[in-house]
C-alpha positions as a Python dict, from the first residue, in 0.01 Angstrom:
ca = {
    (1, 'M'): (0, 0, 0),
    (2, 'L'): (-322, -166, -83),
    (3, 'N'): (-517, 167, 4),
    (4, 'N'): (-393, 339, -294),
    (5, 'I'): (-488, 122, -580),
    (6, 'G'): (-825, 274, -689),
    (7, 'L'): (-1042, 187, -976),
    (8, 'P'): (-770, 246, -1259),
    (9, 'G'): (-538, 13, -1102),
    (10, 'L'): (-790, -257, -1041),
    (11, 'L'): (-884, -239, -1403),
    (12, 'L'): (-525, -282, -1476),
    (13, 'I'): (-495, -598, -1260),
    (14, 'A'): (-842, -735, -1412),
    (15, 'V'): (-695, -682, -1774),
    (16, 'V'): (-400, -865, -1709),
    (17, 'V'): (-533, -1124, -1552),
    (18, 'L'): (-757, -1163, -1837),
    (19, 'V'): (-489, -1152, -2073),
    (20, 'L'): (-256, -1419, -1869),
    (21, 'F'): (-535, -1684, -1824),
    (22, 'G'): (-797, -1612, -2072),
    (23, 'R'): (-1179, -1613, -2055),
    (24, 'G'): (-1236, -1951, -2046),
    (25, 'K'): (-992, -2046, -1780),
    (26, 'I'): (-1151, -1754, -1551),
    (27, 'S'): (-1491, -1836, -1587),
    (28, 'S'): (-1423, -2227, -1515),
    (29, 'L'): (-1241, -2129, -1210),
    (30, 'M'): (-1542, -1863, -1098),
    (31, 'G'): (-1785, -2193, -1128),
    (32, 'E'): (-1582, -2388, -897),
    (33, 'V'): (-1576, -2102, -672),
    (34, 'G'): (-1923, -2070, -676),
    (35, 'K'): (-1952, -2459, -631),
    (36, 'G'): (-1711, -2456, -339),
    (37, 'I'): (-1940, -2176, -186),
    (38, 'T'): (-2263, -2337, -243),
    (39, 'A'): (-2085, -2664, -67),
    (40, 'F'): (-1956, -2471, 231),
    (41, 'K'): (-2324, -2330, 296),
    (42, 'K'): (-2471, -2668, 275),
    (43, 'G'): (-2202, -2811, 520),
    (44, 'V'): (-2273, -2509, 771),
    (45, 'K'): (-2687, -2566, 741),
    (46, 'D'): (-2647, -2949, 785),
    (47, 'G'): (-2414, -2906, 1111),
    (48, 'S'): (-2595, -2646, 1247),
    (49, 'E'): (-2930, -2869, 1197),
    (50, 'E'): (-2772, -3176, 1349),
    (51, 'L'): (-2639, -2948, 1667),
    (52, 'E'): (-3024, -2855, 1685),
    (53, 'Q'): (-3140, -3201, 1686),
    (54, 'D'): (-2888, -3322, 1938),
    (55, 'A'): (-2977, -3036, 2160),
    (56, 'S'): (-3365, -3131, 2101),
    (57, 'E'): (-3283, -3506, 2202),
    (58, 'L'): (-3056, -3396, 2517),
    (59, 'A'): (-3363, -3151, 2630),
    (60, 'K'): (-3526, -3273, 2967),
    (61, 'D'): (-3887, -3226, 3054),
    (62, 'V'): (-3863, -3027, 3374),
    (63, 'T'): (-4271, -3003, 3404),
    (64, 'P'): (-4350, -3114, 3768),
    (65, 'E'): (-4567, -3439, 3798),
    (66, 'T'): (-4847, -3456, 4011),
    (67, 'E'): (-5074, -3723, 4123),
    (68, 'K'): (-5347, -3620, 3908),
    (69, 'D'): (-5072, -3655, 3608),
    (70, 'K'): (-4994, -4006, 3671),
    (71, 'V'): (-5325, -4149, 3668),
}
């Protein structure tokens, strides 16, 4: 069904959406979408940094100790 839309169909849909919602409403909506994407990326970055920090805290030193190192 959606495979046969093509460029003219997409343009028609864009014009109908623009007429229904207006330019101001669409631009504010896209601004909110952009803020949401930015917040999502920041959350993912913070989460991965937190996981890396937790992993580094749990890392265990496996270097063998010798008598010379203890002195």
